[in-house]
C-alpha positions as protocol buffer text, in pm:
chain_id: "A"
residue {
  index: 1
  type: MET
  ca { x: -340 y: -4264 z: 14493 }
}
residue {
  index: 2
  type: LYS
  ca { x: 8 y: -4181 z: 14626 }
}
residue {
  index: 3
  type: THR
  ca { x: 150 y: -4263 z: 14284 }
}
residue {
  index: 4
  type: PHE
  ca { x: -88 y: -4017 z: 14116 }
}
residue {
  index: 5
  type: TYR
  ca { x: 10 y: -3735 z: 14358 }
}
residue {
  index: 6
  type: PHE
  ca { x: 378 y: -3813 z: 14306 }
}
residue {
  index: 7
  type: PHE
  ca { x: 330 y: -3803 z: 13927 }
}
residue {
  index: 8
  type: LEU
  ca { x: 144 y: -3470 z: 13954 }
}
residue {
  index: 9
  type: LEU
  ca { x: 416 y: -3320 z: 14176 }
}
residue {
  index: 10
  type: ALA
  ca { x: 691 y: -3440 z: 13940 }
}
residue {
  index: 11
  type: THR
  ca { x: 508 y: -3288 z: 13641 }
}
residue {
  index: 12
  type: PHE
  ca { x: 468 y: -2948 z: 13807 }
}
residue {
  index: 13
  type: THR
  ca { x: 831 y: -2953 z: 13921 }
}
residue {
  index: 14
  type: SER
  ca { x: 957 y: -3022 z: 13571 }
}
residue {
  index: 15
  type: VAL
  ca { x: 734 y: -2749 z: 13423 }
}
residue {
  index: 16
  type: MET
  ca { x: 869 y: -2497 z: 13673 }
}
residue {
  index: 17
  type: ALA
  ca { x: 1226 y: -2606 z: 13598 }
}
residue {
  index: 18
  type: MET
  ca { x: 1174 y: -2557 z: 13225 }
}
residue {
  index: 19
  type: ALA
  ca { x: 1022 y: -2214 z: 13284 }
}
residue {
  index: 20
  type: GLN
  ca { x: 1347 y: -2100 z: 13442 }
}
residue {
  index: 21
  type: GLU
  ca { x: 1555 y: -2157 z: 13130 }
}
residue {
  index: 22
  type: ALA
  ca { x: 1645 y: -1851 z: 12924 }
}
residue {
  index: 23
  type: SER
  ca { x: 1494 y: -1865 z: 12578 }
}
residue {
  index: 24
  type: GLY
  ca { x: 1698 y: -1584 z: 12423 }
}
residue {
  index: 25
  type: LYS
  ca { x: 1962 y: -1323 z: 12482 }
}
residue {
  index: 26
  type: LEU
  ca { x: 1849 y: -1038 z: 12703 }
}
residue {
  index: 27
  type: ASP
  ca { x: 2040 y: -709 z: 12671 }
}
residue {
  index: 28
  type: VAL
  ca { x: 2008 y: -471 z: 12965 }
}
residue {
  index: 29
  type: ASN
  ca { x: 2173 y: -130 z: 12947 }
}
residue {
  index: 30
  type: ILE
  ca { x: 2170 y: 60 z: 13276 }
}
residue {
  index: 31
  type: ASN
  ca { x: 2385 y: 347 z: 13148 }
}
residue {
  index: 32
  type: THR
  ca { x: 2111 y: 532 z: 12966 }
}
residue {
  index: 33
  type: ASP
  ca { x: 2112 y: 909 z: 12932 }
}
residue {
  index: 34
  type: GLU
  ca { x: 1740 y: 975 z: 12926 }
}
residue {
  index: 35
  type: GLY
  ca { x: 1767 y: 1265 z: 13171 }
}
residue {
  index: 36
  type: THR
  ca { x: 1836 y: 1271 z: 13538 }
}
residue {
  index: 37
  type: SER
  ca { x: 1599 y: 1331 z: 13821 }
}
residue {
  index: 38
  type: TRP
  ca { x: 1634 y: 1659 z: 14008 }
}
residue {
  index: 39
  type: LEU
  ca { x: 1653 y: 1464 z: 14336 }
}
residue {
  index: 40
  type: THR
  ca { x: 1990 y: 1320 z: 14236 }
}
residue {
  index: 41
  type: SER
  ca { x: 2154 y: 1663 z: 14224 }
}
residue {
  index: 42
  type: PRO
  ca { x: 2366 y: 1740 z: 14533 }
}
residue {
  index: 43
  type: TRP
  ca { x: 2277 y: 2110 z: 14535 }
}
residue {
  index: 44
  type: VAL
  ca { x: 1911 y: 2022 z: 14596 }
}
residue {
  index: 45
  type: TRP
  ca { x: 2004 y: 1829 z: 14911 }
}
residue {
  index: 46
  type: VAL
  ca { x: 2232 y: 2110 z: 15033 }
}
residue {
  index: 47
  type: ALA
  ca { x: 1963 y: 2373 z: 14976 }
}
residue {
  index: 48
  type: GLY
  ca { x: 1705 y: 2156 z: 15150 }
}
residue {
  index: 49
  type: ALA
  ca { x: 1934 y: 2108 z: 15451 }
}
residue {
  index: 50
  type: VAL
  ca { x: 1999 y: 2483 z: 15475 }
}
residue {
  index: 51
  type: VAL
  ca { x: 1627 y: 2561 z: 15464 }
}
residue {
  index: 52
  type: PHE
  ca { x: 1557 y: 2294 z: 15728 }
}
residue {
  index: 53
  type: ILE
  ca { x: 1826 y: 2428 z: 15963 }
}
residue {
  index: 54
  type: LEU
  ca { x: 1706 y: 2789 z: 15922 }
}
residue {
  index: 55
  type: LEU
  ca { x: 1348 y: 2683 z: 15990 }
}
residue {
  index: 56
  type: LEU
  ca { x: 1455 y: 2484 z: 16294 }
}
residue {
  index: 57
  type: VAL
  ca { x: 1653 y: 2778 z: 16436 }
}
residue {
  index: 58
  type: ALA
  ca { x: 1366 y: 3020 z: 16373 }
}
residue {
  index: 59
  type: LEU
  ca { x: 1114 y: 2798 z: 16545 }
}
residue {
  index: 60
  type: THR
  ca { x: 1326 y: 2713 z: 16849 }
}
residue {
  index: 61
  type: SER
  ca { x: 1456 y: 3063 z: 16921 }
}
residue {
  index: 62
  type: GLY
  ca { x: 1110 y: 3215 z: 16958 }
}
residue {
  index: 63
  type: GLY
  ca { x: 1191 y: 3518 z: 16747 }
}
residue {
  index: 64
  type: GLY
  ca { x: 1469 y: 3646 z: 16975 }
}
residue {
  index: 65
  type: SER
  ca { x: 1257 y: 3901 z: 17162 }
}
residue {
  index: 66
  type: ARG
  ca { x: 1226 y: 3850 z: 17534 }
}
residue {
  index: 67
  type: ARG
  ca { x: 967 y: 4038 z: 17725 }
}
residue {
  index: 68
  type: VAL
  ca { x: 1010 y: 4089 z: 18097 }
}
residue {
  index: 69
  type: SER
  ca { x: 702 y: 4166 z: 18299 }
}
residue {
  index: 70
  type: ASN
  ca { x: 691 y: 4256 z: 18665 }
}
residue {
  index: 71
  type: THR
  ca { x: 392 y: 4161 z: 18873 }
}
residue {
  index: 72
  type: THR
  ca { x: 308 y: 4319 z: 19206 }
}
residue {
  index: 73
  type: VAL
  ca { x: 55 y: 4159 z: 19436 }
}
residue {
  index: 74
  type: GLU
  ca { x: -64 y: 4338 z: 19748 }
}
residue {
  index: 75
  type: ARG
  ca { x: -283 y: 4166 z: 20004 }
}
residue {
  index: 76
  type: THR
  ca { x: -428 y: 4338 z: 20309 }
}
residue {
  index: 77
  type: THR
  ca { x: -551 y: 4121 z: 20596 }
}
residue {
  index: 78
  type: THR
  ca { x: -729 y: 4228 z: 20913 }
}
residue {
  index: 79
  type: THR
  ca { x: -626 y: 4031 z: 21219 }
}
residue {
  index: 80
  type: PRO
  ca { x: -871 y: 3937 z: 21501 }
}
residue {
  index: 81
  type: THR
  ca { x: -727 y: 4217 z: 21715 }
}
residue {
  index: 82
  type: GLY
  ca { x: -821 y: 4477 z: 21451 }
}
residue {
  index: 83
  type: ASP
  ca { x: -473 y: 4536 z: 21308 }
}
residue {
  index: 84
  type: GLN
  ca { x: -432 y: 4558 z: 20929 }
}
residue {
  index: 85
  type: VAL
  ca { x: -134 y: 4377 z: 20773 }
}
residue {
  index: 86
  type: THR
  ca { x: -33 y: 4445 z: 20412 }
}
residue {
  index: 87
  type: VAL
  ca { x: 184 y: 4194 z: 20227 }
}
residue {
  index: 88
  type: THR
  ca { x: 350 y: 4304 z: 19903 }
}
residue {
  index: 89
  type: ARG
  ca { x: 505 y: 4052 z: 19666 }
}
residue {
  index: 90
  type: ARG
  ca { x: 686 y: 4140 z: 19346 }
}
residue {
  index: 91
  type: THR
  ca { x: 775 y: 3874 z: 19091 }
}
residue {
  index: 92
  type: ASN
  ca { x: 956 y: 3878 z: 18759 }
}
residue {
  index: 93
  type: GLU
  ca { x: 865 y: 3656 z: 18469 }
}
residue {
  index: 94
  type: ASP
  ca { x: 1229 y: 3542 z: 18460 }
}
residue {
  index: 95
  type: ASP
  ca { x: 1204 y: 3413 z: 18818 }
}
residue {
  index: 96
  type: LEU
  ca { x: 915 y: 3186 z: 18725 }
}
residue {
  index: 97
  type: ALA
  ca { x: 1095 y: 3018 z: 18436 }
}
């Protein structure tokens, strides 16, 4: 049985070795001029980078307008002795950031 398996393995090995031999001359020409892809043009990459940078700046700057709002909070509290105390607090939106 081992002899049969060895014979089978030797046959398949020789068939694979013969399949690797070149049967004819193969001519490959990589310098064809069938037209170029638009992705290979450098100006496309430069224009894409400019658009990306402009979009990134526009999104991160928030439009450039900065609104400042002032908030005033007044709280009046009556103490157990009957006195009224008023507390006023003013905050800016810039102070919170």
